[in-house]
All heavy atoms as an XYZ file, in Angstrom:
753
protein
N      -6.389    -10.022    -14.517
C      -6.852     -9.276    -15.650
C      -7.544    -10.214    -16.619
O      -7.266    -11.392    -16.667
C      -5.684     -8.617    -16.373
C      -5.040     -7.478    -15.641
S      -5.921     -5.960    -15.977
C      -5.578     -5.083    -14.505
N      -8.387     -9.655    -17.417
C      -9.079    -10.446    -18.421
C      -8.143    -10.753    -19.578
O      -7.081    -10.173    -19.714
C     -10.319     -9.701    -18.914
O      -9.909     -8.561    -19.634
N      -8.555    -11.663    -20.435
C      -7.760    -12.045    -21.589
C      -7.677    -10.926    -22.617
O      -6.780    -10.878    -23.411
C      -8.357    -13.296    -22.248
C      -8.266    -14.529    -21.373
C      -6.862    -15.008    -21.312
C      -6.794    -16.264    -20.466
N      -5.486    -16.748    -20.276
N      -8.641    -10.017    -22.621
C      -8.610     -8.915    -23.572
C      -7.903     -7.728    -22.950
O      -8.167     -7.353    -21.817
C     -10.039     -8.500    -23.983
O     -10.761     -8.109    -22.829
C     -10.749     -9.635    -24.692
N      -6.995     -7.154    -23.704
C      -6.260     -5.992    -23.208
C      -7.063     -4.735    -23.517
O      -7.628     -4.597    -24.588
C      -4.891     -5.921    -23.869
N      -7.104     -3.838    -22.569
C      -7.798     -2.570    -22.755
C      -6.770     -1.502    -23.094
O      -5.745     -1.387    -22.448
C      -8.553     -2.176    -21.482
C      -9.574     -3.179    -21.081
N     -10.759     -3.324    -21.744
C      -9.572     -4.109    -20.104
C     -11.456     -4.291    -21.184
N     -10.753     -4.785    -20.186
N      -7.036     -0.723    -24.098
C      -6.139      0.341    -24.500
C      -6.543      1.627    -23.796
O      -7.691      2.035    -23.846
C      -6.195      0.551    -26.023
O      -5.884     -0.685    -26.652
C      -5.206      1.601    -26.461
N      -5.561      2.230    -23.124
C      -5.806      3.478    -22.413
C      -4.824      4.500    -22.974
O      -3.641      4.230    -23.107
C      -5.587      3.312    -20.903
C      -6.528      2.263    -20.348
C      -5.769      4.625    -20.188
C      -6.251      1.903    -18.906
N      -5.320      5.658    -23.312
C      -4.451      6.725    -23.794
C      -4.649      7.953    -22.916
O      -5.634      8.066    -22.206
C      -4.777      7.089    -25.257
O      -6.141      7.497    -25.328
C      -4.538      5.920    -26.186
N      -3.700      8.865    -22.975
C      -3.837     10.090    -22.198
C      -2.532     10.505    -21.573
O      -1.462     10.265    -22.100
N      -2.615     11.108    -20.420
C      -1.482     11.611    -19.664
C      -0.496     10.469    -19.367
O      -0.871      9.485    -18.745
C      -2.021     12.227    -18.377
C      -0.942     12.841    -17.538
O       0.143     12.287    -17.386
N      -1.250     13.990    -16.969
N       0.784     10.599    -19.785
C       1.756      9.529    -19.563
C       1.937      9.148    -18.089
O       2.118      7.974    -17.768
C       3.054     10.090    -20.147
C       2.613     11.121    -21.120
C       1.342     11.687    -20.565
N       1.899     10.109    -17.182
C       2.070      9.818    -15.756
C       0.902      9.002    -15.238
O       1.088      8.051    -14.463
C       2.210     11.110    -14.961
N      -0.312      9.342    -15.670
C      -1.502      8.590    -15.258
C      -1.460      7.200    -15.861
O      -1.745      6.199    -15.190
C      -2.797      9.334    -15.667
C      -4.022      8.479    -15.420
C      -2.899     10.649    -14.918
N      -1.084      7.108    -17.121
C      -0.986      5.822    -17.799
C       0.016      4.903    -17.099
O      -0.239      3.713    -16.911
C      -0.590      6.037    -19.254
C      -0.531      4.806    -20.142
C      -1.857      4.077    -20.170
C      -0.111      5.203    -21.543
N       1.141      5.459    -16.673
C       2.152      4.672    -15.957
C       1.573      4.124    -14.655
O       1.763      2.955    -14.328
C       3.393      5.515    -15.679
C       4.478      4.753    -14.952
C       5.709      5.607    -14.726
C       6.769      4.813    -13.984
N       7.974      5.610    -13.749
N       0.858      4.961    -13.913
C       0.249      4.515    -12.646
C      -0.783      3.418    -12.891
O      -0.856      2.445    -12.143
C      -0.389      5.691    -11.898
C       0.599      6.694    -11.372
C       1.422      6.096    -10.266
C       2.351      7.138     -9.676
N       3.313      6.537     -8.752
N      -1.586      3.578    -13.936
C      -2.597      2.568    -14.271
C      -1.916      1.251    -14.621
O      -2.319      0.178    -14.148
C      -3.503      3.054    -15.430
C      -4.353      1.918    -15.982
C      -4.374      4.207    -14.969
N      -0.868      1.316    -15.434
C      -0.162      0.099    -15.829
C       0.567     -0.543    -14.655
O       0.617     -1.771    -14.539
C       0.794      0.391    -16.982
C       0.059      0.602    -18.278
O      -1.054      0.110    -18.468
N       0.665      1.325    -19.191
N       1.117      0.265    -13.745
C       1.735     -0.291    -12.542
C       0.686     -1.014    -11.702
O       0.955     -2.091    -11.163
C       2.407      0.808    -11.713
C       3.717      1.270    -12.267
C       4.371      2.348    -11.413
O       3.716      3.066    -10.659
N       5.679      2.468    -11.553
N      -0.488     -0.430    -11.604
C      -1.574     -1.071    -10.859
C      -1.963     -2.392    -11.505
O      -2.252     -3.378    -10.802
C      -2.782     -0.145    -10.766
N      -1.961     -2.458    -12.838
C      -2.270     -3.711    -13.543
C      -1.254     -4.791    -13.195
O      -1.609     -5.946    -12.930
C      -2.287     -3.486    -15.052
C      -3.470     -2.679    -15.527
C      -3.340     -2.229    -16.952
N      -3.425     -3.330    -17.901
C      -3.310     -3.171    -19.208
N      -3.112     -1.960    -19.715
N      -3.403     -4.191    -20.011
N       0.019     -4.422    -13.191
C       1.083     -5.377    -12.876
C       0.966     -5.844    -11.423
O       1.028     -7.041    -11.133
C       2.471     -4.757    -13.152
C       3.582     -5.645    -12.612
C       2.650     -4.506    -14.648
N       0.780     -4.905    -10.501
C       0.641     -5.268     -9.087
C      -0.582     -6.149     -8.861
O      -0.534     -7.096     -8.066
C       0.570     -4.010     -8.219
C       1.873     -3.201     -8.131
C       1.625     -1.869     -7.451
C       2.950     -3.997     -7.408
N      -1.670     -5.858     -9.552
C      -2.888     -6.672     -9.448
C      -2.594     -8.115     -9.878
O      -2.976     -9.060     -9.185
C      -3.997     -6.072    -10.311
C      -5.240     -6.892    -10.346
N      -6.210     -6.805     -9.382
C      -5.669     -7.833    -11.220
C      -7.174     -7.655     -9.660
N      -6.867     -8.291    -10.770
N      -1.920     -8.276    -10.995
C      -1.582     -9.617    -11.481
C      -0.701    -10.358    -10.487
O      -0.925    -11.527    -10.200
C      -0.870     -9.531    -12.836
C      -1.789     -9.306    -13.984
C      -2.761    -10.444    -14.213
O      -2.357    -11.625    -14.205
O      -3.950    -10.143    -14.404
N       0.303     -9.682     -9.964
C       1.202    -10.328     -9.011
C       0.482    -10.684     -7.719
O       0.736    -11.732     -7.118
C       2.405     -9.429     -8.722
C       3.372     -9.236     -9.888
C       4.414     -8.185     -9.534
C       4.026    -10.551    -10.278
N      -0.412     -9.827     -7.302
C      -1.122    -10.062     -6.039
C      -2.123    -11.208     -6.156
O      -2.202    -12.070     -5.289
C      -1.846     -8.796     -5.602
C      -2.574     -8.971     -4.292
C      -3.089     -7.648     -3.755
N      -3.853     -7.895     -2.549
C      -5.020     -7.355     -2.293
N      -5.548     -6.497     -3.127
N      -5.655     -7.633     -1.187
N      -2.889    -11.233     -7.235
C      -3.978    -12.197     -7.332
C      -3.632    -13.473     -8.093
O      -4.270    -14.495     -7.872
C      -5.225    -11.541     -7.937
C      -5.843    -10.547     -7.004
C      -5.673     -9.193     -7.199
C      -6.561    -10.970     -5.896
C      -6.222     -8.273     -6.317
C      -7.107    -10.060     -5.003
C      -6.941     -8.710     -5.215
N      -2.615    -13.436     -8.977
C      -2.248    -14.630     -9.734
C      -0.938    -15.216     -9.226
O      -0.729    -16.413     -9.267
C      -2.187    -14.335    -11.252
C      -1.847    -15.582    -12.036
C      -3.520    -13.758    -11.732
N      -0.065    -14.357     -8.713
C       1.177    -14.841     -8.137
C       2.406    -14.404     -8.907
O       2.303    -13.749     -9.943
N       3.576    -14.764     -8.391
C       4.844    -14.381     -9.009
C       4.913    -14.830    -10.469
O       4.335    -15.853    -10.840
C       5.893    -15.120     -8.171
C       5.215    -15.377     -6.865
C       3.767    -15.576     -7.188
N       5.648    -14.053    -11.265
C       5.764    -14.374    -12.684
C       7.005    -13.716    -13.264
O       7.541    -12.766    -12.711
C       4.528    -13.872    -13.427
N       7.441    -14.239    -14.402
C       8.527    -13.600    -15.141
C       7.968    -12.374    -15.851
O       6.748    -12.220    -15.990
C       9.103    -14.577    -16.174
O       8.132    -14.825    -17.178
N       8.848    -11.526    -16.321
C       8.397    -10.343    -17.059
C       7.637    -10.747    -18.323
O       6.634    -10.127    -18.675
C       9.587     -9.451    -17.402
C      10.134     -8.695    -16.201
C      11.377     -7.900    -16.609
N      11.922     -7.162    -15.500
C      12.775     -7.668    -14.604
N      13.152     -8.926    -14.693
N      13.251     -6.923    -13.618
N       8.124    -11.785    -19.011
C       7.453    -12.241    -20.238
C       6.038    -12.721    -19.936
O       5.089    -12.418    -20.666
C       8.263    -13.358    -20.894
N       5.886    -13.447    -18.840
C       4.557    -13.924    -18.456
C       3.648    -12.758    -18.065
O       2.471    -12.724    -18.424
C       4.663    -14.924    -17.300
C       3.355    -15.581    -16.963
C       3.484    -16.617    -15.853
O       4.615    -17.016    -15.520
O       2.436    -16.998    -15.310
N       4.191    -11.793    -17.342
C       3.406    -10.609    -16.976
C       2.972     -9.829    -18.215
O       1.852     -9.324    -18.274
C       4.204     -9.694    -16.042
C       4.296    -10.137    -14.593
C       5.317     -9.295    -13.839
C       2.951    -10.063    -13.926
N       3.852     -9.753    -19.211
C       3.495     -9.057    -20.448
C       2.314     -9.758    -21.117
O       1.365     -9.102    -21.561
C       4.699     -9.013    -21.395
N       2.345    -11.075    -21.163
C       1.228    -11.822    -21.758
C      -0.053    -11.637    -20.958
O      -1.127    -11.435    -21.511
C       1.562    -13.310    -21.851
C       2.508    -13.663    -22.970
C       2.619    -15.167    -23.165
N       3.171    -15.858    -22.007
C       4.464    -16.007    -21.753
N       5.363    -15.496    -22.581
N       4.884    -16.657    -20.690
N       0.049    -11.702    -19.643
C      -1.144    -11.621    -18.792
C      -1.767    -10.226    -18.773
O      -2.983    -10.099    -18.624
C      -0.800    -12.058    -17.365
C      -0.516    -13.532    -17.280
C      -0.286    -14.126    -15.914
N       0.020    -13.308    -14.791
C       0.616    -13.744    -13.690
N       1.004    -14.996    -13.590
N       0.830    -12.934    -12.684
N      -0.948     -9.186    -18.907
C      -1.476     -7.818    -18.838
C      -1.738     -7.205    -20.209
O      -2.426     -6.200    -20.298
C      -0.503     -6.887    -18.084
O       0.741     -6.861    -18.784
C      -0.314     -7.327    -16.644
N      -1.155     -7.786    -21.246
C      -1.300     -7.216    -22.577
C      -0.341     -6.069    -22.841
O      -0.444     -5.402    -23.867
N       0.587     -5.822    -21.943
C       1.579     -4.758    -22.115
C       2.755     -5.286    -22.930
O       3.086     -6.473    -22.850
C       2.071     -4.260    -20.758
C       1.009     -3.646    -19.855
C       1.556     -3.442    -18.450
C       0.513     -2.338    -20.435
N       3.418     -4.405    -23.691
C       4.567     -4.871    -24.463
C       5.775     -5.035    -23.535
O       5.812     -4.522    -22.419
C       4.863     -3.969    -25.662
C       5.347     -2.579    -25.286
O       6.249     -2.463    -24.446
O       4.825     -1.604    -25.855
N       6.764     -5.795    -24.017
C       7.923     -6.162    -23.197
C       8.698     -4.948    -22.697
O       9.119     -4.904    -21.540
C       8.835     -7.097    -23.984
N       8.898     -3.940    -23.554
C       9.660     -2.759    -23.145
C       8.924     -1.992    -22.044
O       9.539     -1.580    -21.053
C       9.886     -1.843    -24.350
C      10.723     -0.633    -24.034
C      10.966      0.220    -25.240
C      11.765      1.456    -24.842
N      11.979      2.357    -25.954
N       7.622     -1.814    -22.208
C       6.816     -1.125    -21.193
C       6.890     -1.886    -19.876
O       7.085     -1.290    -18.814
C       5.356     -0.994    -21.650
O       5.322     -0.215    -22.851
C       4.486     -0.353    -20.590
N       6.755     -3.199    -19.947
C       6.774     -4.001    -18.730
C       8.139     -3.946    -18.044
O       8.212     -3.866    -16.820
C       6.379     -5.446    -19.025
C       6.045     -6.157    -17.741
C       4.653     -5.768    -17.269
C       6.174     -7.613    -17.866
N       9.196     -3.958    -18.826
C      10.543     -3.847    -18.249
C      10.699     -2.516    -17.514
O      11.223     -2.478    -16.391
C      11.614     -3.987    -19.350
O      11.508     -5.303    -19.911
C      13.013     -3.783    -18.795
N      10.236     -1.430    -18.119
C      10.316     -0.120    -17.469
C       9.457     -0.061    -16.209
O       9.872      0.499    -15.182
C       9.902      0.987    -18.442
C      10.891      1.169    -19.563
O      12.067      0.849    -19.428
N      10.413      1.663    -20.693
N       8.250     -0.640    -16.267
C       7.361     -0.637    -15.097
C       7.954     -1.438    -13.949
O       7.938     -0.993    -12.801
C       5.988     -1.206    -15.469
C       5.115     -0.345    -16.371
C       3.893     -1.124    -16.815
C       4.712      0.934    -15.669
N       8.462     -2.630    -14.249
C       9.016     -3.457    -13.173
C      10.278     -2.835    -12.594
O      10.521     -2.933    -11.393
C       9.275     -4.906    -13.627
O      10.113     -4.908    -14.781
C       7.975     -5.631    -13.916
N      11.071     -2.150    -13.425
C      12.252     -1.456    -12.909
C      11.833     -0.380    -11.915
O      12.442     -0.239    -10.840
C      13.057     -0.845    -14.051
N      10.789      0.353    -12.240
C      10.284      1.396    -11.346
C       9.717      0.790    -10.060
O       9.968      1.295     -8.956
C       9.212      2.208    -12.065
O       8.660      3.168    -11.206
N       8.969     -0.291    -10.196
C       8.394     -0.954     -9.015
C       9.475     -1.565     -8.132
O       9.366     -1.543     -6.900
C       7.391     -2.031     -9.448
C       6.110     -1.514    -10.100
C       5.324     -2.666    -10.728
C       5.254     -0.773     -9.093
N      10.548     -2.097     -8.740
C      11.684     -2.617     -7.969
C      12.371     -1.479     -7.210
O      12.713     -1.620     -6.035
C      12.683     -3.316     -8.886
C      12.303     -4.715     -9.357
C      13.124     -5.113    -10.572
C      12.473     -5.716     -8.229
N      12.561     -0.346     -7.893
C      13.203      0.814     -7.275
C      12.395      1.337     -6.082
O      12.952      1.761     -5.075
C      13.361      1.920     -8.322
C      14.161      3.101     -7.853
C      14.328      4.127     -8.962
O      14.994      3.814     -9.961
O      13.780      5.238     -8.816
N      11.071      1.300     -6.207
C      10.190      1.751     -5.132
C      10.082      0.721     -4.005
O       9.551      1.023     -2.942
C       8.784      2.009     -5.683
C       8.700      3.153     -6.657
C       7.322      3.251     -7.269
O       6.328      3.337     -6.554
N       7.248      3.207     -8.590
N      10.559     -0.489     -4.243
C      10.492     -1.533     -3.234
C       9.145     -2.239     -3.159
O       8.902     -2.999     -2.227
N       8.266     -2.008     -4.133
C       6.938     -2.632     -4.107
C       6.961     -4.081     -4.584
O       6.107     -4.879     -4.206
C       5.957     -1.818     -4.948
C       5.691     -0.411     -4.433
C       4.803      0.353     -5.404
C       5.053     -0.462     -3.046
N       7.933     -4.409     -5.440
C       8.109     -5.792     -5.880
C       9.549     -6.192     -5.617
O      10.416     -5.347     -5.369
C       7.756     -5.982     -7.382
C       6.303     -5.649     -7.655
C       8.679     -5.189     -8.281
N       9.798     -7.494     -5.667
C      11.144     -8.002     -5.417
C      11.447     -9.122     -6.398
O      10.536     -9.801     -6.874
C      11.255     -8.517     -3.985
N      12.718     -9.296     -6.663
C      13.155    -10.430     -7.474
C      13.052    -11.663     -6.588
O      13.588    -11.681     -5.489
C      14.580    -10.229     -7.946
C      14.724     -9.090     -8.909
C      16.194     -8.843     -9.241
N      16.331     -7.795    -10.215
C      16.554     -6.522     -9.923
N      16.684     -6.155     -8.668
N      16.649     -5.626    -10.875
N      12.373    -12.675     -7.094
C      12.150    -13.860     -6.268
C      13.095    -14.998     -6.618
O      13.698    -15.596     -5.755
C      10.695    -14.318     -6.398
C      10.325    -15.363     -5.379
C       8.855    -15.659     -5.395
O       8.395    -16.280     -6.371
O       8.180    -15.265     -4.441
N      13.193    -15.347     -7.886
C      14.017    -16.473     -8.288
C      14.370    -16.344     -9.753
O      13.712    -15.653    -10.511
C      13.274    -17.780     -8.060
N      15.421    -17.056    -10.138
C      15.795    -17.136    -11.541
C      15.424    -18.529    -12.017
O      15.821    -19.520    -11.422
C      17.305    -16.865    -11.736
C      17.709    -17.085    -13.175
C      17.637    -15.452    -11.285
N      14.616    -18.581    -13.078
C      14.146    -19.850    -13.615
C      14.888    -20.124    -14.909
O      14.843    -19.323    -15.835
C      12.621    -19.803    -13.880
C      12.137    -21.114    -14.450
C      11.881    -19.433    -12.614
N      15.581    -21.255    -14.962
C      16.272    -21.636    -16.185
C      15.487    -22.772    -16.832
O      15.412    -23.870    -16.312
C      17.710    -22.090    -15.892
O      17.684    -23.110    -14.905
C      18.561    -20.947    -15.402
N      14.889    -22.459    -17.958
C      14.126    -23.459    -18.695
C      14.403    -23.277    -20.178
O      14.051    -22.255    -20.755
C      12.633    -23.313    -18.414
N      15.059    -24.233    -20.768
C      15.317    -24.151    -22.203
C      16.476    -23.244    -22.532
O      17.363    -23.007    -21.731
N      16.430    -22.717    -23.725
C      17.516    -21.864    -24.229
C      17.315    -20.407    -23.838
O      16.250    -20.003    -23.432
C      17.548    -21.941    -25.740
C      17.806    -23.299    -26.249
C      17.813    -23.247    -27.753
N      17.873    -24.603    -28.275
C      17.950    -24.889    -29.530
N      17.956    -23.925    -30.425
N      18.007    -26.133    -29.917
N      18.382    -19.658    -24.054
C      18.284    -18.224    -23.842
C      18.549    -17.805    -22.417
O      18.951    -18.587    -21.563
N      18.285    -16.561    -22.195
C      18.521    -15.937    -20.898
C      17.535    -16.473    -19.861
O      16.342    -16.566    -20.128
C      18.332    -14.441    -21.081
C      18.693    -13.595    -19.930
C      18.558    -12.159    -20.373
N      18.716    -11.275    -19.258
C      18.562     -9.984    -19.333
N      18.249     -9.421    -20.479
N      18.722     -9.235    -18.285
N      18.018    -16.811    -18.651
C      17.104    -17.290    -17.604
C      16.077    -16.221    -17.229
O      16.394    -15.037    -17.181
C      18.025    -17.577    -16.414
C      19.389    -17.687    -16.989
C      19.406    -16.820    -18.216
N      14.855    -16.648    -16.995
C      13.780    -15.724    -16.627
C      13.830    -15.437    -15.136
O      13.933    -16.344    -14.316
C      12.431    -16.320    -16.999
N      13.750    -14.162    -14.799
C      13.739    -13.734    -13.402
C      12.286    -13.597    -12.955
O      11.487    -12.958    -13.632
C      14.455    -12.395    -13.311
C      14.637    -11.876    -11.924
C      15.449    -10.604    -11.954
O      14.971     -9.608    -12.514
O      16.559    -10.617    -11.411
N      11.949    -14.212    -11.841
C      10.590    -14.135    -11.325
C      10.444    -12.905    -10.438
O      11.289    -12.635     -9.584
C      10.246    -15.397    -10.513
O      10.425    -16.539    -11.354
C       8.827    -15.378    -10.022
N       9.349    -12.171    -10.660
C       9.035    -10.964     -9.893
C       7.834    -11.272     -9.004
O       6.888    -11.941     -9.430
C       8.671     -9.797    -10.837
C       9.786     -9.531    -11.855
C       8.321     -8.541    -10.061
C      11.066     -9.033    -11.275
N       7.863    -10.791     -7.762
C       6.763    -11.024     -6.828
C       6.510     -9.761     -6.006
O       7.372     -8.888     -5.909
C       7.100    -12.184     -5.893
N       5.339     -9.691     -5.425
C       5.023     -8.602     -4.494
C       6.003     -8.670     -3.327
O       6.274     -9.741     -2.787
C       3.577     -8.746     -3.955
C       2.555     -8.542     -5.069
C       3.302     -7.814     -2.790
C       2.375     -7.112     -5.507
N       6.524     -7.546     -2.915
C       7.416     -7.476     -1.765
C       6.565     -7.431     -0.497
O       5.883     -6.430     -0.247
C       8.305     -6.238     -1.855
C       9.273     -6.123     -0.700
O       9.275     -6.937      0.222
N      10.091     -5.101     -0.739
N       6.583     -8.496      0.315
C       5.733     -8.517      1.504
C       6.121     -7.476      2.555
O       5.323     -7.140      3.422
C       5.918     -9.936      2.051
C       7.214    -10.400      1.489
C       7.387     -9.694      0.173
N       7.329     -6.947      2.458
C       7.782     -5.937      3.413
C       7.567     -4.509      2.909
O       8.031     -3.556      3.525
C       9.269     -6.134      3.723
C       9.543     -7.490      4.344
O       8.681     -7.973      5.105
O      10.602     -8.075      4.047
N       6.862     -4.350      1.782
C       6.733     -3.039      1.146
C       5.810     -2.088      1.885
O       5.994     -0.882      1.826
C       6.245     -3.197     -0.292
N       4.805     -2.612      2.558
C       3.835     -1.714      3.184
C       3.210     -2.361      4.409
O       3.230     -3.578      4.564
C       2.741     -1.350      2.184
N       2.679     -1.532      5.226
C       1.949     -1.978      6.410
C       0.573     -1.329      6.406
O       0.400     -0.232      5.872
C       2.674     -1.582      7.698
C       4.046     -2.184      7.938
C       4.675     -1.559      9.186
C       3.955     -3.684      8.099
N      -0.375     -2.010      7.028
C      -1.701     -1.428      7.218
C      -1.929     -1.230      8.701
O      -1.493     -2.024      9.527
N      -2.565     -0.158      9.040
C      -2.813      0.160     10.435
C      -4.303      0.406     10.614
O      -4.924      1.132      9.847
C      -2.023      1.424     10.835
C      -2.271      2.002     12.217
C      -1.803      1.025     13.285
C      -1.556      3.331     12.366
N      -4.855     -0.256     11.607
C      -6.265     -0.039     11.913
C      -6.421      0.345     13.382
O      -5.755     -0.211     14.249
N      -7.273      1.319     13.644
C      -7.512      1.773     15.008
C      -9.014      1.912     15.218
O      -9.708      2.504     14.400
C      -6.824      3.131     15.290
C      -7.113      3.601     16.705
C      -5.332      3.040     15.052
N      -9.495      1.315     16.307
C     -10.899      1.444     16.688
C     -10.941      2.208     18.008
O     -10.449      1.738     19.030
C     -11.533      0.060     16.847
C     -12.983      0.127     17.287
O     -13.646      1.150     17.008
O     -13.464     -0.843     17.909
N     -11.493      3.398     17.951
C     -11.594      4.225     19.146
C     -13.015      4.082     19.675
O     -13.972      4.544     19.062
C     -11.272      5.706     18.840
C     -11.381      6.543     20.105
C      -9.895      5.835     18.210
N     -13.130      3.394     20.798
C     -14.437      3.179     21.405
C     -14.623      4.032     22.646
O     -13.716      4.751     23.072
N     -15.788      3.932     23.232
C     -16.094      4.706     24.432
C     -15.257      4.250     25.629
O     -14.855      5.060     26.459
C     -17.579      4.587     24.767
N     -14.975      2.932     25.705
C     -14.257      2.371     26.852
C     -12.795      2.035     26.565
O     -11.998      1.933     27.492
C     -14.972      1.097     27.327
C     -16.409      1.315     27.747
C     -16.512      2.128     29.035
O     -15.716      1.964     29.947
N     -17.494      3.018     29.089
N     -12.479      1.810     25.286
C     -11.114      1.376     24.973
C     -10.717      1.762     23.548
O     -11.558      2.093     22.731
C     -10.972     -0.136     25.137
C     -11.813     -0.927     24.150
C     -11.700     -2.426     24.370
O     -11.205     -2.873     25.407
N     -12.176     -3.195     23.430
N      -9.420      1.678     23.296
C      -8.867      1.902     21.957
C      -8.152      0.616     21.570
O      -7.335      0.096     22.333
C      -7.872      3.086     21.939
C      -7.224      3.212     20.568
C      -8.574      4.377     22.347
N      -8.487      0.093     20.392
C      -7.876     -1.137     19.900
C      -7.170     -0.848     18.587
O      -7.705     -0.122     17.744
C      -8.950     -2.230     19.658
O      -9.716     -2.388     20.857
C      -8.340     -3.538     19.268
N      -5.986     -1.408     18.427
C      -5.226     -1.183     17.198
C      -4.692     -2.483     16.656
O      -4.527     -3.471     17.361
N      -4.417     -2.480     15.342
C      -3.820     -3.636     14.681
C      -2.918     -3.151     13.558
O      -3.208     -2.157     12.896
C      -4.913     -4.540     14.118
N      -1.823     -3.882     13.358
C      -0.902     -3.611     12.253
C      -0.766     -4.893     11.461
O      -0.566     -5.961     12.046
C       0.475     -3.160     12.776
C       1.443     -2.935     11.628
C       0.357     -1.912     13.629
N      -0.919     -4.796     10.144
C      -0.787     -5.966      9.278
C       0.152     -5.629      8.119
O       0.295     -4.487      7.743
C      -2.155     -6.426      8.719
C      -3.067     -6.890      9.829
C      -2.826     -5.328      7.925
N       0.793     -6.677      7.601
C       1.629     -6.468      6.417
C       0.926     -7.001      5.192
O      -0.161     -7.500      5.260
C       3.012     -7.110      6.579
C       2.966     -8.605      6.736
O       1.896     -9.207      6.606
O       4.044     -9.166      6.972
């Protein structure tokens, strides 16, 4: 995501999906991060991010990766894309043969 946060208003269900996509995009392209780091990178507030990550954890799309203890306070839990969350299937149906592939 860019350094500037974009404000989106409207249907709460649509907004939740958009914000979940923002979080997944950050995790996919930038890598695992704590909730606090994700909040900074996406421009979302801490409460919103906590609710989004709880939903994504429940759906199995992200996973808790590690607990990082640095400094004072509560240790930060790292969140990452769950590599077992989905599969992709490709099929090429040709005149002479059928070829398929499955990727995670």
